[in-house]
C-alpha positions as CSV (number, residue, x, y, z in Angstrom):
1,X,27.8,-95.0,9.8
2,X,30.3,-92.9,11.0
3,X,29.5,-90.2,14.1
4,X,29.1,-87.7,13.6
5,X,26.5,-87.6,10.8
6,X,24.6,-84.7,9.1
7,X,20.9,-84.4,10.1
8,X,18.8,-82.2,7.3
9,X,15.9,-80.6,8.1
10,X,14.1,-81.5,5.9
11,X,14.5,-85.4,6.8
12,X,14.1,-84.8,10.3
13,X,12.7,-86.3,12.8
14,X,14.9,-89.2,11.8
15,X,15.2,-92.6,13.5
16,X,18.4,-94.2,14.4
17,X,19.3,-97.6,15.6
18,X,22.0,-98.8,18.0
19,X,23.9,-102.1,18.7
20,X,25.5,-102.7,21.5
21,X,27.8,-106.1,21.3
22,X,29.6,-108.1,24.3
23,X,33.4,-108.4,23.1
24,X,33.5,-111.1,20.4
25,X,30.5,-113.3,21.9
26,X,28.2,-112.4,19.2
27,X,26.7,-111.8,21.9
28,X,24.3,-108.2,21.8
29,X,21.2,-106.0,22.2
30,X,19.3,-102.9,20.1
31,X,17.9,-99.7,20.6
32,X,16.3,-97.0,18.4
33,X,16.1,-93.1,18.8
34,X,15.3,-89.9,16.7
35,X,17.3,-87.4,15.8
36,X,14.9,-83.6,15.4
37,X,17.0,-81.2,13.9
38,X,15.0,-77.7,13.8
39,X,15.0,-74.9,11.5
40,X,16.5,-71.7,12.7
41,X,13.8,-68.8,12.3
42,X,14.4,-67.0,8.4
43,X,14.1,-63.2,8.4
44,X,14.7,-60.3,6.3
45,X,15.1,-56.9,7.4
46,X,15.8,-53.4,6.0
47,X,17.5,-50.5,6.9
48,X,15.2,-47.7,8.6
49,X,15.1,-44.0,8.5
50,X,13.5,-41.3,10.5
51,X,13.4,-37.4,10.7
52,X,14.2,-35.8,13.9
53,X,11.2,-34.8,16.2
54,X,10.9,-31.0,15.7
55,X,14.3,-29.7,16.6
56,X,15.1,-32.2,19.7
57,X,17.9,-33.7,18.2
58,X,16.2,-37.2,18.3
59,X,13.3,-39.1,16.8
60,X,11.3,-42.0,18.5
61,X,11.8,-45.2,15.8
62,X,9.7,-48.6,16.0
63,X,12.6,-51.0,15.3
64,X,9.5,-53.5,14.5
65,X,9.5,-52.0,10.9
66,X,12.9,-53.0,10.3
67,X,11.1,-56.4,9.6
68,X,10.4,-57.3,5.8
69,X,9.6,-60.8,6.4
70,X,9.3,-63.6,9.4
71,X,8.0,-66.6,7.5
72,X,9.1,-68.8,10.6
73,X,7.2,-66.9,13.3
74,X,10.5,-66.4,15.4
75,X,10.4,-65.0,18.7
76,X,12.1,-61.2,18.0
77,X,14.5,-59.2,20.4
78,X,16.7,-56.4,19.6
79,X,20.0,-55.7,20.8
80,X,22.6,-53.1,20.5
81,X,25.5,-55.6,19.5
82,X,25.8,-59.2,17.9
83,X,27.2,-60.5,21.1
84,X,24.5,-59.9,23.0
85,X,21.9,-60.7,20.5
86,X,24.2,-64.1,20.4
87,X,24.0,-64.2,24.2
88,X,20.2,-63.2,24.7
89,X,21.1,-60.2,27.1
90,X,20.9,-56.8,27.5
91,X,17.4,-56.6,24.9
92,X,16.6,-53.4,24.1
93,X,12.7,-52.3,23.7
94,X,11.1,-50.9,20.9
95,X,10.3,-48.2,20.0
96,X,13.6,-46.5,21.0
97,X,15.2,-42.9,21.3
98,X,17.6,-42.3,18.4
99,X,19.8,-39.3,18.1
100,X,20.8,-37.4,15.2
101,X,24.0,-37.4,16.6
102,X,24.1,-41.6,17.2
103,X,23.3,-41.7,13.3
104,X,23.9,-44.1,11.8
105,X,23.2,-46.5,14.5
106,X,23.2,-50.5,14.0
107,X,21.0,-53.1,15.6
108,X,20.4,-56.5,16.0
109,X,17.7,-58.8,15.5
110,X,17.6,-62.1,17.8
111,X,14.6,-64.5,15.9
112,X,14.3,-67.6,18.4
113,X,12.5,-70.9,17.1
114,X,9.9,-71.1,20.2
115,X,12.1,-73.0,23.4
116,X,14.0,-74.6,21.2
117,X,16.8,-72.0,21.2
118,X,17.5,-72.3,17.5
119,X,17.9,-69.1,17.0
120,X,19.2,-66.8,13.7
121,X,20.4,-62.7,14.1
122,X,20.1,-60.1,11.6
123,X,21.1,-56.6,11.5
124,X,20.4,-53.8,10.1
125,X,20.8,-49.5,10.4
126,X,19.0,-46.5,12.0
127,X,19.5,-43.1,10.3
128,X,18.0,-40.2,12.0
129,X,18.1,-37.1,9.7
130,X,18.4,-33.7,11.1
131,X,15.1,-31.4,10.1
132,X,16.5,-28.1,8.8
133,X,17.0,-26.2,11.4
134,X,15.0,-22.7,9.6
135,X,16.3,-19.1,11.3
136,X,14.3,-16.2,10.1
137,X,14.9,-12.3,10.6
138,X,11.8,-9.7,10.3
139,X,11.2,-7.8,7.2
140,X,10.0,-3.9,7.1
141,X,9.3,-1.8,4.3
142,X,8.4,2.1,3.8
143,X,5.0,2.1,1.1
144,X,5.8,3.0,-2.4
145,X,4.9,6.4,-2.9
146,X,1.0,7.3,-1.4
147,X,0.1,3.2,-2.4
148,X,0.1,2.0,1.0
149,X,1.7,-0.9,-0.3
150,X,5.4,-2.5,-0.4
151,X,6.9,-5.5,-2.4
152,X,8.9,-8.2,-0.6
153,X,11.5,-10.8,-1.3
154,X,10.0,-13.3,1.1
155,X,13.3,-15.3,1.5
156,X,15.0,-12.4,2.2
157,X,13.3,-13.0,5.4
158,X,15.0,-16.5,5.5
159,X,18.5,-16.1,7.4
160,X,19.4,-20.0,7.1
161,X,17.3,-22.6,5.5
162,X,19.9,-25.5,6.5
163,X,19.7,-26.6,2.6
164,X,16.0,-27.1,2.4
165,X,13.8,-26.2,-0.3
166,X,11.3,-23.2,1.0
167,X,7.7,-22.4,0.6
168,X,5.7,-19.7,2.8
169,X,2.1,-19.8,4.2
170,X,-0.4,-17.2,5.8
171,X,-1.6,-19.8,8.6
172,X,0.4,-21.9,11.3
173,X,-1.3,-24.9,9.8
174,X,1.0,-24.3,6.6
175,X,-2.7,-24.9,4.2
176,X,-2.6,-21.3,2.3
177,X,0.6,-21.2,0.5
178,X,1.8,-17.8,-0.4
179,X,4.3,-18.8,-3.5
180,X,7.1,-21.2,-3.6
181,X,10.4,-21.3,-5.2
182,X,9.3,-22.1,-8.8
183,X,6.7,-19.6,-8.7
184,X,9.2,-16.8,-7.7
185,X,9.6,-15.6,-3.9
186,X,10.5,-12.3,-5.1
187,X,7.3,-9.8,-5.3
188,X,5.1,-10.7,-3.1
189,X,3.2,-7.5,-2.0
190,X,1.2,-6.7,1.2
191,X,-0.7,-3.5,2.6
192,X,0.3,-0.9,5.3
193,X,0.7,-3.0,8.7
194,X,1.7,-6.4,9.9
195,X,1.4,-9.7,9.7
196,X,3.4,-12.8,10.5
197,X,4.3,-14.7,7.5
198,X,5.1,-18.9,8.1
199,X,8.1,-20.7,6.4
200,X,8.4,-24.3,5.6
201,X,12.1,-25.9,4.3
202,X,12.0,-29.4,3.2
203,X,15.0,-31.5,2.9
204,X,14.1,-35.1,1.7
205,X,11.1,-35.8,3.7
206,X,12.5,-34.0,6.8
207,X,11.3,-30.2,6.8
208,X,12.0,-27.5,9.2
209,X,9.2,-24.6,10.2
210,X,9.4,-21.2,11.5
211,X,8.1,-17.5,10.9
212,X,8.7,-14.0,10.9
213,X,7.1,-11.0,10.7
214,X,6.5,-8.6,7.7
215,X,6.1,-5.1,8.3
216,X,4.7,-2.5,5.8
217,X,5.6,1.0,7.4
218,X,3.8,4.0,6.4
219,X,5.5,7.1,4.8
220,X,5.1,10.7,6.8
221,X,2.5,13.0,5.5
222,X,4.9,16.0,4.1
223,X,3.2,19.2,4.7
224,X,5.0,22.7,5.1
225,X,3.3,26.0,6.9
226,X,3.9,29.4,6.8
227,X,3.1,32.7,5.9
228,X,3.7,32.6,1.0
229,X,3.5,35.8,0.5
230,X,5.9,38.4,2.3
231,X,6.5,42.3,1.1
232,X,10.2,42.9,-0.7
233,X,12.8,42.7,2.4
234,X,10.9,40.8,4.8
235,X,10.8,37.4,5.3
236,X,8.6,34.1,6.6
237,X,9.0,30.9,8.8
238,X,8.5,27.5,7.1
239,X,7.7,24.8,9.3
240,X,7.5,21.3,7.9
241,X,5.6,18.3,9.8
242,X,6.7,18.1,13.5
243,X,8.3,14.9,14.6
244,X,10.1,13.8,12.4
245,X,13.7,12.0,12.6
246,X,15.6,14.0,9.9
247,X,14.6,17.3,7.8
248,X,16.3,17.9,4.6
249,X,15.5,21.4,3.0
250,X,16.7,22.6,-0.4
251,X,15.8,25.6,-2.4
252,X,16.9,29.0,-4.4
253,X,20.6,30.0,-4.4
254,X,21.5,26.5,-3.3
255,X,19.8,27.1,-0.2
256,X,20.0,24.1,2.2
257,X,19.3,23.4,6.0
258,X,18.3,20.1,8.4
259,X,15.9,21.7,11.5
260,X,12.2,21.9,11.0
261,X,11.7,25.4,10.6
262,X,13.6,27.5,8.3
263,X,13.6,31.2,8.0
264,X,12.9,32.0,3.9
265,X,13.5,35.6,2.3
266,X,14.6,34.4,-1.1
267,X,11.7,34.1,-3.9
268,X,11.3,30.4,-5.2
269,X,10.4,27.1,-4.1
270,X,11.5,25.3,-0.9
271,X,11.3,21.6,-0.6
272,X,11.7,19.8,2.0
273,X,12.0,15.8,2.5
274,X,11.3,14.5,5.6
275,X,12.4,11.0,7.7
276,X,10.2,9.6,10.3
277,X,11.3,6.9,12.9
278,X,11.0,3.8,10.8
279,X,13.4,5.2,7.6
280,X,10.6,6.0,5.8
281,X,10.9,9.3,3.6
282,X,8.6,11.9,1.7
283,X,9.0,15.0,-0.2
284,X,6.8,18.0,-0.3
285,X,7.2,22.2,-1.3
286,X,6.3,25.4,-0.8
287,X,6.7,28.3,-2.1
288,X,7.5,31.6,-0.8
289,X,6.7,34.9,-3.2
290,X,7.9,38.1,-2.3
291,X,6.0,41.0,-3.8
292,X,6.0,44.5,-4.3
293,X,3.6,45.7,-1.3
294,X,0.8,48.1,-2.0
295,X,-1.4,45.4,-4.0
296,X,-2.0,44.8,-7.5
297,X,-0.7,46.8,-10.8
298,X,-3.2,46.8,-13.3
299,X,-2.2,46.6,-17.1
300,X,-4.8,46.2,-20.3
301,X,-3.6,45.0,-23.9
302,X,-3.6,46.9,-27.0
303,X,-6.6,44.0,-27.4
304,X,-8.7,45.5,-24.4
305,X,-8.4,48.5,-25.5
306,X,-10.1,47.8,-29.0
307,X,-12.9,45.8,-27.3
308,X,-15.8,48.2,-26.8
309,X,-17.5,46.0,-24.9
310,X,-14.8,45.3,-22.0
311,X,-15.2,45.4,-18.6
312,X,-11.9,45.8,-16.4
313,X,-10.6,46.5,-13.0
314,X,-8.4,49.3,-11.9
315,X,-7.0,47.6,-8.9
316,X,-9.9,48.8,-6.2
317,X,-13.2,48.7,-8.6
318,X,-14.3,46.1,-11.6
319,X,-16.7,46.1,-13.7
320,X,-15.4,49.2,-15.5
321,X,-16.8,49.5,-19.1
322,X,-13.7,49.8,-22.0
323,X,-14.6,53.8,-22.4
324,X,-15.2,54.8,-19.0
325,X,-11.4,53.1,-18.3
326,X,-9.8,55.0,-20.9
327,X,-11.8,58.2,-19.6
328,X,-10.5,57.6,-16.3
329,X,-7.0,57.7,-17.8
330,X,-6.9,60.3,-20.3
331,X,-8.6,62.3,-16.8
332,X,-6.0,61.3,-14.5
333,X,-3.2,62.6,-17.1
334,X,-4.6,65.9,-17.2
335,X,-7.2,65.1,-20.0
336,X,-4.6,64.5,-22.8
337,X,-1.8,62.1,-23.1
338,X,1.0,62.7,-25.9
339,X,2.6,59.6,-27.4
340,X,5.6,60.4,-29.1
341,X,7.5,63.7,-28.8
342,X,6.2,67.4,-29.5
343,X,6.7,67.4,-33.7
344,X,6.6,63.4,-34.1
345,X,3.2,62.7,-31.4
346,X,-0.5,61.2,-31.6
347,X,-2.6,63.2,-29.2
348,X,-5.4,61.5,-27.3
349,X,-7.6,63.9,-25.4
350,X,-10.6,63.2,-23.7
351,X,-13.9,62.7,-25.8
352,X,-11.5,60.6,-27.8
353,X,-12.4,57.3,-26.2
354,X,-14.4,56.0,-29.4
355,X,-11.4,56.6,-31.7
356,X,-8.7,55.2,-29.7
357,X,-11.2,51.7,-29.1
358,X,-11.9,52.0,-33.1
359,X,-7.7,51.7,-34.0
360,X,-6.7,49.6,-31.5
361,X,-5.4,46.8,-31.5
362,X,-2.1,47.9,-33.9
363,X,0.1,45.6,-35.6
364,X,2.8,45.7,-38.4
365,X,6.6,46.5,-38.1
366,X,7.6,48.8,-35.3
367,X,8.9,52.3,-36.9
368,X,9.4,56.0,-36.0
369,X,6.2,58.1,-36.5
370,X,6.5,58.9,-40.0
371,X,5.8,61.6,-41.6
372,X,7.0,63.8,-38.6
373,X,4.1,65.8,-37.2
374,X,1.9,66.2,-34.6
375,X,-1.7,63.8,-35.1
376,X,-4.3,63.6,-33.2
377,X,-5.9,60.3,-33.0
378,X,-9.7,61.5,-33.8
379,X,-11.2,61.4,-36.0
380,X,-8.6,59.4,-37.5
381,X,-5.3,59.1,-37.5
382,X,-3.4,59.5,-41.5
383,X,-4.3,56.0,-43.2
384,X,-0.8,56.0,-43.7
385,X,-0.7,55.1,-40.2
386,X,-3.4,52.5,-40.7
387,X,-4.0,49.4,-42.2
388,X,-7.8,48.1,-42.7
389,X,-8.9,50.9,-40.0
390,X,-6.3,49.5,-37.5
391,X,-2.6,51.6,-36.8
392,X,-0.1,49.5,-38.7
393,X,2.9,50.3,-36.4
394,X,3.3,47.7,-33.4
395,X,5.6,50.6,-31.3
396,X,3.0,52.9,-31.9
397,X,-0.1,50.8,-30.7
398,X,1.7,49.4,-27.9
399,X,3.2,52.4,-26.6
400,X,-0.7,54.1,-26.7
401,X,-1.7,51.3,-24.5
402,X,1.2,51.7,-22.2
403,X,0.6,55.5,-22.0
404,X,-3.4,54.8,-20.8
405,X,-2.1,51.7,-18.6
406,X,0.5,54.2,-16.8
407,X,-2.6,56.2,-16.0
408,X,-5.1,54.2,-14.9
409,X,-4.2,55.0,-11.3
410,X,-2.9,58.0,-9.8
411,X,-0.7,58.5,-8.5
412,X,1.1,55.9,-10.9
413,X,1.4,52.6,-9.5
414,X,2.7,51.3,-12.8
415,X,5.0,54.1,-13.6
416,X,7.1,53.4,-10.2
417,X,7.8,50.1,-11.1
418,X,11.5,49.6,-11.0
419,X,12.8,47.3,-14.4
420,X,16.2,45.2,-14.7
421,X,17.4,43.3,-17.1
422,X,15.7,39.8,-16.9
423,X,12.3,38.1,-16.7
424,X,9.7,39.2,-14.4
425,X,6.6,36.9,-12.8
426,X,3.6,38.1,-11.7
427,X,0.8,36.4,-10.0
428,X,-2.7,36.7,-10.0
429,X,-4.6,38.1,-7.1
430,X,-6.2,35.1,-5.0
431,X,-9.4,37.1,-4.4
432,X,-10.0,38.8,-7.8
433,X,-10.6,42.8,-8.5
434,X,-9.1,44.5,-5.6
435,X,-7.6,41.9,-3.6
436,X,-3.7,42.4,-2.6
437,X,-3.3,39.0,-1.6
438,X,-0.9,36.7,-4.2
439,X,-2.5,33.3,-5.6
440,X,0.2,30.8,-4.5
441,X,2.0,28.7,-7.0
442,X,2.4,24.8,-7.0
443,X,4.4,23.4,-9.0
444,X,3.6,20.4,-10.8
445,X,5.0,17.4,-8.8
446,X,4.1,13.4,-8.0
447,X,2.0,12.9,-4.7
448,X,3.0,9.5,-4.7
449,X,3.1,7.9,-7.7
450,X,0.7,10.2,-9.3
451,X,1.5,13.2,-11.1
452,X,-0.4,16.5,-10.2
453,X,-0.4,19.5,-12.4
454,X,1.1,23.0,-11.7
455,X,-1.6,25.1,-10.1
456,X,-1.3,29.1,-10.2
457,X,2.0,29.3,-12.6
458,X,3.0,32.9,-12.9
459,X,3.0,35.2,-16.0
460,X,6.8,35.8,-17.0
461,X,7.6,38.0,-19.2
462,X,11.6,39.1,-20.2
463,X,13.4,42.2,-20.6
464,X,16.5,42.8,-22.6
465,X,19.6,44.4,-21.0
466,X,19.9,46.8,-24.4
467,X,16.5,47.9,-23.4
468,X,17.2,48.5,-19.8
469,X,20.3,50.1,-20.5
470,X,18.4,52.7,-22.7
471,X,16.2,54.1,-20.3
472,X,17.5,57.2,-18.5
473,X,16.6,56.8,-14.5
474,X,14.5,59.2,-12.8
475,X,15.6,61.0,-10.1
476,X,16.6,58.5,-7.9
477,X,18.7,56.5,-10.1
478,X,15.8,53.3,-10.8
479,X,14.8,52.7,-14.4
480,X,11.5,52.2,-14.1
481,X,8.3,51.7,-16.5
482,X,7.7,55.2,-16.6
483,X,11.4,55.6,-17.9
484,X,10.2,52.7,-20.5
485,X,7.4,54.9,-21.7
486,X,10.0,57.8,-21.9
487,X,12.1,55.7,-24.2
488,X,9.5,54.5,-26.4
489,X,8.4,57.9,-26.8
490,X,11.8,59.1,-27.6
491,X,11.8,55.9,-30.0
492,X,8.5,57.0,-31.8
493,X,10.5,60.9,-32.6
494,X,13.5,59.3,-33.1
495,X,14.8,62.0,-30.6
496,X,18.6,60.5,-31.1
497,X,18.0,60.8,-35.3
498,X,19.4,57.1,-35.4
499,X,16.7,55.4,-37.6
500,X,15.0,52.0,-36.2
501,X,16.9,52.0,-32.5
502,X,17.2,54.6,-29.9
503,X,20.3,54.9,-27.8
504,X,21.3,51.8,-28.8
505,X,18.1,49.5,-28.4
506,X,15.9,48.7,-31.5
507,X,12.8,49.8,-32.2
508,X,11.8,46.0,-32.3
509,X,13.2,45.1,-28.7
510,X,11.1,48.4,-27.4
511,X,8.4,47.5,-28.6
512,X,8.7,44.0,-27.4
513,X,9.3,45.9,-23.9
514,X,6.3,47.4,-24.0
515,X,4.3,44.9,-25.1
516,X,5.8,42.9,-21.7
517,X,4.7,45.4,-19.6
518,X,1.4,45.3,-21.1
519,X,1.3,41.8,-21.1
520,X,2.9,40.6,-17.4
521,X,0.1,43.0,-15.6
522,X,-2.8,42.3,-17.8
523,X,-6.5,42.5,-15.7
524,X,-4.1,43.2,-12.9
525,X,-1.5,40.8,-11.4
526,X,1.2,40.9,-8.5
527,X,4.5,40.9,-8.9
528,X,6.6,38.0,-7.1
529,X,10.3,38.8,-8.6
530,X,12.7,38.5,-11.2
531,X,14.3,35.6,-12.5
532,X,12.2,33.2,-10.7
533,X,12.2,29.5,-11.7
534,X,9.4,28.3,-13.8
535,X,7.4,25.3,-12.4
536,X,9.0,21.9,-14.5
537,X,7.1,20.8,-16.8
538,X,5.5,17.5,-17.1
539,X,7.4,14.5,-18.4
540,X,5.6,13.8,-22.0
541,X,5.2,11.1,-24.9
542,X,5.6,12.2,-28.3
543,X,2.5,10.6,-29.4
544,X,3.2,11.3,-33.2
545,X,5.8,8.3,-33.0
546,X,3.1,6.3,-30.8
547,X,0.7,6.8,-33.2
548,X,3.3,6.0,-36.6
549,X,5.8,3.7,-35.1
550,X,4.9,0.0,-35.5
551,X,6.5,-1.8,-32.3
552,X,8.5,-4.6,-33.0
553,X,7.6,-8.4,-33.0
554,X,10.3,-9.0,-30.4
555,X,9.5,-6.7,-27.6
556,X,12.8,-6.2,-25.4
557,X,10.8,-4.9,-22.5
558,X,7.6,-6.7,-23.1
559,X,4.5,-6.4,-20.9
560,X,0.7,-6.8,-20.8
561,X,-1.7,-4.5,-19.3
562,X,-5.0,-5.3,-18.3
563,X,-8.0,-5.2,-17.6
564,X,-9.3,-3.2,-20.8
565,X,-11.1,-1.5,-20.3
566,X,-10.0,-0.4,-16.8
567,X,-12.0,1.6,-13.8
568,X,-9.2,2.5,-11.1
569,X,-6.7,0.0,-11.5
570,X,-4.4,-1.7,-14.4
571,X,-2.3,-4.6,-13.7
572,X,0.8,-4.7,-16.0
573,X,2.5,-8.0,-16.1
574,X,6.6,-8.4,-17.3
575,X,7.5,-10.5,-20.1
576,X,10.5,-10.0,-20.3
577,X,13.2,-12.9,-18.8
578,X,16.2,-10.4,-17.7
579,X,17.0,-8.2,-14.3
580,X,16.6,-4.8,-14.7
581,X,14.8,-1.8,-12.9
582,X,11.8,-1.3,-14.6
583,X,10.1,2.0,-14.9
584,X,6.0,2.6,-15.6
585,X,4.8,5.3,-16.4
586,X,1.2,6.1,-17.7
587,X,0.3,9.3,-20.2
588,X,-3.3,11.0,-20.6
589,X,-4.6,11.5,-24.3
590,X,-2.6,14.8,-24.5
591,X,1.2,12.8,-23.5
592,X,1.2,14.0,-20.2
593,X,2.2,12.4,-17.7
594,X,0.0,10.9,-14.8
595,X,1.7,8.0,-13.1
596,X,5.0,6.8,-12.5
597,X,7.1,4.3,-10.6
598,X,10.1,2.5,-10.3
599,X,10.1,-1.3,-9.6
600,X,13.2,-2.2,-8.3
601,X,12.6,-6.2,-7.8
602,X,11.4,-7.4,-11.6
603,X,11.3,-10.8,-13.2
604,X,9.2,-12.6,-15.7
605,X,5.5,-13.0,-15.3
606,X,5.4,-10.1,-12.2
607,X,2.3,-8.9,-11.6
608,X,2.1,-4.9,-10.9
609,X,-1.1,-3.3,-9.9
610,X,-1.2,0.4,-10.2
611,X,-3.9,2.9,-9.0
612,X,-4.9,6.1,-10.9
613,X,-8.1,6.5,-10.2
614,X,-7.4,10.0,-9.2
615,X,-6.5,11.6,-12.4
616,X,-8.8,9.5,-14.7
617,X,-11.2,11.1,-17.5
618,X,-14.1,9.0,-18.7
619,X,-13.3,6.7,-21.8
620,X,-10.5,8.0,-22.5
621,X,-7.1,6.6,-24.0
622,X,-4.3,6.0,-22.2
623,X,-0.6,5.2,-22.6
624,X,1.5,2.9,-20.7
625,X,5.3,2.6,-21.6
626,X,7.5,0.4,-19.7
627,X,10.9,1.2,-19.6
628,X,14.0,-1.4,-18.7
629,X,18.0,-1.4,-19.2
630,X,16.9,-3.0,-22.8
631,X,14.4,-0.7,-24.1
632,X,10.9,0.6,-23.9
633,X,7.3,-0.7,-24.9
634,X,4.6,1.5,-25.7
635,X,1.0,0.4,-25.0
636,X,-2.9,2.1,-25.3
637,X,-5.6,1.4,-22.7
638,X,-9.1,2.7,-22.9
639,X,-10.5,3.9,-19.6
640,X,-14.3,3.2,-18.4
641,X,-15.3,5.8,-16.9
């Protein structure tokens, strides 16, 4: 056979024979030997992947994990290059640190069969992946209204997720999941104070962790101090809560200021928005009342003078019976009061008290005294003046009441009161009869999300320019209530000989002005000023449309409200899947608002908890209106207590 020869492992060991012959002598000798071919170890490998350890930029890799099979039991060693593996030099130990920067990195395996020097080689790569490097920022927000809560978008606290998927936890061990991206990270509520949020960012099998602090800052408590009632020509100092960063005042006649305290002299409501060091704001108001000093003015309506069982106040003393109040007025007038002018008048004298009570209150059209004549009210006016025993001329009956009112005090506080065209506002005395302090008015407003109704709203009555122009000024050039009484008397007597009017003012307007005086100071009141803005009406819901309209089966602003009945908290769950600011309003059974809030962070399935226990009535129907950019939906709920 030829040499070299291929010998297989399978035929090994294989015996060969040698013949050694001496030339051509045919002399020879023989010998045998064995050839053993050893199998190189068979080995299969896999590539390895690992995540860096923390943020070190490297991972400790066990290279033995790259070996899938080693059926021949080869002795394993690892090398950085094939040449090293072949020459069996510069072996590396396992585990070995592999950096992200060097990744992917190739390693070589030498698998040797015992001491035979037979070996095989293989290569594999190690890829060390960078964990997501999560960077965060603290989040802070002001509480919503006075709820003590604020809503956060948690992933706003992560400035860089490094390509990972976020999840948030309340504990450092990351076992108490707050929410993940699928559940929506856009509406998590927290109460006042600070807490740590732990965040995980996962990319493949690698993750990074971080934490940040969420703080809910309380809105400042807004309060204004200062005297609310001043005399005409006087002023007061209003001072807002101290220690704020900024102050923004507004008030009547475009008033504005930015100081903690302001000097005020114009009647009306003054508002201040205060901002604290955390940037949180609150708004409150205080009203200044400018009054005509000297105490309240007392008037009574013609209905009061027709009430035989009435008890009244004259500004100093209370509990005065109707008869005695009329007697007091007639006495202060000198015993007799003439309504109208001589030749066309009604005369009331001491002793006529019960006749006055019997024929009051009056009604009917405002007319002159016809036929002309001077009539005593007692025992009775002519039948032509009466209807069902009561005066049938509203100008006459109102003027009788004003004549008595003007004379309740001597000198007359009412008669000297100056009138002007416009609307007069009056307030009730704080302490009742005899008090000279006006009840402070507090207009309806939202305290946080809760509507607080108006307290001690003023009484308002309007006087037309035509009537004021027809009043003859007194010696001081003022047009007073005494002058209005004179105008009414002239109108009853038709002094200008023009029927149904007097000096350009219609009889109905004059009767209305007289009635306005009788009513605006009714049962004693303090004048607080002219043309003062009325308190705003609370937002309302038209219940007729709610109870008769059918809600569409496709609700553009759909929501659920539960539980029903509810005790003090109501949960609103959004059923719409578009982005919009949301206004949530709650109205009572009369359609008057009791709660309102705006949510600028809506999403499908979000639950908003509202607290309205401060205004709840027992077992009452309430209406919840939710408004978005696409429309409104109203649903009714029932309170449980």
